[in-house]
N, C-alpha and C positions, 0 to 999 in steps of 0.2 A: 578099656578104661572109661568110666563115666565122664560126661562132659556137659558143662553148662555154657551155652553161647548166647549172648545178647546182642542184637543189632538194634540201634535206635536212631531216629532222625536228628540231625544237627540242630534243630530249633528246640530241643528239649534240654533242660538242665537236670540230668538224671543221676541219682546216687546209685551207680551200678554195683558197688560192693554190697550195699545194703539189700539191693534187689536180688543179687545172686544168693545172699544168705537166706532171704525169704524163700526163694525157689528151692534151695538145698534143704532147708528145715522142713518145708512141706513135703518134699520128695522122701526124706528119711522117715517122716511120720513116726509110727510105732516100731520101726525097724523091720517090719515084715517084708519089705521090698529091698532092693539093692540100696545099701546105706549111703552111697555117694560120698563117703568120707574120702578126702584127698582128691576129689574130682578136679579135673582140669577146668579152669574157668577163663573166659575171655569176653570182653565187651568191645564193641566196635561202633564208634559214632560215624554215621553215614552222612557226610556233609553235602554230598551231591544229590540227596533225596529230600530236599526241603519241601517240594511240592508233592503231596501224597493225595491220591484219589481226586485230583482235579482242583484242589484249593490250597493256596500257599500257607494257610494257617494250620492245616492238618499235620498231625505228627503220628509216629508209630513206634511201638516197641515190639520186637519179635524175639522170642526165646526158643532156643533149640535145646532140648533135654535128651541127651543120648545115654541110653542105659545098656546094660549087658544083656546077653541072650539068656533065655531060660524062663522068662515070665510069660504066663498065659495071657490070653486076651482080657479076661476078667481082671487080672491083676494090673495090667497096663491101663485099662479103662479107669480103675480106681485111682491109680497113680495120677493119671492125667486130670481127672476131675478135681482131686485134692490140690494139686499144684496150681491149676488154672484158677481155682477159687482164691487161693492165697495170693496169686499174682494180681488178680483184678482187685482184691481188697487193698493190696499195697499201693496200687496205682489209682484208687478211687478218688483221693483228693485232687490229683492232677486231672483226672477225667472230669471232675466237677467244675473245673475252671477253664478248660480249653478242649478243642476237638482232639481226640486221641484214638488211635486204633491199636488194639492189643491182639497179638496172635502168639500161639505156642505150638510147637511141633515136637512130638516124641519119636525118637528114632532108635532102631536097633542097627540094622544095616541100611534099611530104606525107611522113608517116612511111614509111620504107622497111624498116628492120631494127630489131628489138627484141631485147634480151638481158636475161635476168632470172636472179637467183640469190638464194636466201634460206636461212637456217639456223634458222628459227623452231622447227620441230618438234624438231630435234636439240638446240637450246639448252634448250627447255623440258623435254625428257626428262632432260637432264643436270642441270638445276637441281632437278628433282624428286628425282633420286637424291642430289644433294649436300645436300638439305634433311633427309635422314634422318640423325638425330644419331648413331646407332649401327646397324650392320648386324644383320640377323637371323642370319646365318651368316658366319663367316670360315673358309675352307678353305685349308690350306697344302699345299705339295707339297715333298717331300724329294728330294734327289739329282737335281735337275733342271738341274744344270750339269755340263758335261764335267769341270771341275776337281774338283767335289765327288765325282763317281764315281771319278775317278782317285785321289783321296786315300785311298780305301778299299784300294787296292792289291790284293794277292792275296786279301784277306778277302772280296771280293765273290764269289769263286768257291768259298769254303768254306761249310760248314754254319753257320747255317741258310739262307744266301742262295743259294748254288749258282748264281751267275750274276747278271749285271746285270738290273735290273727291266725287264720288257717293257711294263708299264703304269705310269701315274703312281702314285707312293708318296704317299698322301694322309694328312693328319691334320687335326683340327678344333681351332680355338681357340674354346672356348665363351665365353658371354657374361660369365662372371666374370673373364675375362682382359682385357676391353676397358678401355682407359684413354684419357684425353684427352691431347692434345698439351700439354706443359708441366706436367702433373700429376706430383707426386712418386710414384715407384714404390717401394713398401715391400717390401724383401727379407725373407722369413721368416728366423727366427733360424738355421735349419739350412742356409741358402744363403749361401755366402761370396761368390760372384760369379756373374754371368750372361753368357751369350753374347748379343751384340747382332746379331741377324740383320736386315740391312737389306733390306726387301722392297718390290717394286713391287706395290701392291694394285690389282687390276682390279675396278672397280665396275660392276655390271650395271644396265642401264636397264630391262630387262623380263625376263620368265621365259625362261630358256634351257633347252631340253630337246632332246637329240639334234640339236644344230646341226652343220652342216658346217664344215670349216675355212675354206672360201671365204666363208661368211656370218658367221663367229664374231665378228668385230670390229663387226658391225652391232648386236650386243647389248650393247656396251660403252658405258656413259655417260661414263666417264672413269677417272681414276687418282688414287690417294692414296699417300703414303708410310706404310708400316706397319713397326713394329719387332716382329719375332718374337723375343721374349726366351725364353730357356730356361736351365735349369741344365745345365752341361756334361755330356754323356752320349755314349755310343757306339752307342746303339740307333737304327736307322733303319727296319728292316722290321717292328718291333713298335711299337705306340703307346706313346710315352714320356709318359704322362699326368702323372705326378708331376713330370716335368722341364719340360714345356711348358705346363701348364695352371694354374699358380699365379695367384692373384689379381693382376690388373694386368699380366699378361705379354703383352698384345697392344695396346700404344698405337697409336692411329690418328691420322694427321695431319689437321689441320683444313683444310689447303689442298686444294682439289679442282681438278684439271686436266681440263677437258672433253676427250673423245676427239679432237675436231677440232683441239685445240691441241697434240697429241702426234703428230708425223708418223710416227714408227716406235718403238713400245714395245719393240722388240727391239734397240735401240741407244741405251740411255740410260745416261749415266755416273752412278755411285753413289759417294758419299763418306761415310765414318763418322769422326767425331771423338770422342775421349774427352778431356774437360776441355780442349777447344780444340785438341788436337793430332791431326793426321791419323793414324788407326789403320788405315784400309783405303780403297783406291781400286779400284773394279771397275766392271762394267757389266752390262747385261742381254744383251749380245751373245753370251755363252757358254751360253745356254739350250739344253738338249737338245731340249725341246719349246718352240718359240717360243709367244708368247701365243695366237695363233689356234689353233695345233695343240693346245695345252694345254686351251683352252676346249672344243674339239671332243671331245677324249678324255674329259674329265671329265663333260661333259653327256651322254655316251652312257649313263651309268648313274645319274646324279643330276641333278636340276633345280636351277638356281640362280635365285633370284628377284631382282626389282628391289631394289637396295641391297645385295645380298650382295657379298662381297669374296672374290676368289680371289688368293692370294699365289703369284706365279710361281716362287718359290724363293729362299732366301737364298744369297748367294755363300759359297763355302767359306772357312775361316779367319776366321770371325766374331770380331771383337775382343771381349775380355772387360772387364767393368767391375764395380766393387765399390761398396758403400754409401759415400756421400760423394762419389762421382763423378757426372759428367753425360755423357751421350752426345748427339750431334746427328747426324742423317742428312740428307743432301741428295741428291735424285734430279733430275737435269737435266730441265727442262721440266715437272716435276710439283710440286715443292715441298720443304719441309723438315719435320722432326719432331725434337723434343728433349725429354728428360725427365731430371730429377735422380733419383738412386737414394738411398734412405734405409734405415737398418737398422730392422728390426721388433723388437718386444719379445719376450722369451723366451716360447715357447708359440704364437707366431703364425707 
């Protein structure tokens, strides 16, 4: 008699009937193997195994698939691969949000094939980065979209630029610019309005020094939404400190998306609203240097530490907002960030 058995740790809220159906559907496949129709099924919550692999947040799901005799090794391997792929796909949303170990075992009379996958190390690295309230360093890059470079027109070939940049055009948002999601941003008396640069913030999990493009994303813990606020200005190739480094001009989203939850950071939709009205829709698809290439280029000459944030570049045509207004930024798969703007007193 075929049999599906699921054991799982008590700190999981698992829809076991649905998971059993997923396993059975994958095992049945095109019907070339044992159909498993009428298979005995059983799920057991293991409440005394809350601590798995040395950390209390870790959890596990273990599936035993017992089949009848008569299948050759090639057939069993095909069955195991198909079912484990379906199992990991069904549990992918859970794995994206917490540490989870997945294992599967195929039996006839004795265990034949074992499949295992866990994300414990990656999850704990991401959680450690997310626990840092504010970064040590935020580095931004200008002119990193094809549209932003095109917007300069002929000016890019005139002095002092004399051509498009051949290396990343970087600037720093120092610690005085950091602000919390939802906090009121006070605009100095001499600032009538600000440009709201909606940025994908790349958060590092460990020290990155001279990393290759192929390995760059291995250093990423996850992503946050960051607002690169600045006084409107036309200087790109010289540091615009007075325009970009005012107090509170770098609000950082509290939502943290682990790297494993973002399939492709170079294809994320971005939306900016001012007082609830859509002011800009764009995406990260137009980057001149995609995320991995940007990390590789920047770390060739400077190290980025765990918790540091690299802004991949604000889209061109950043919407403007004044005191009394509120902006909200949403980046798909990453999260949201919003702040009201308030007028400062004279002299501030």
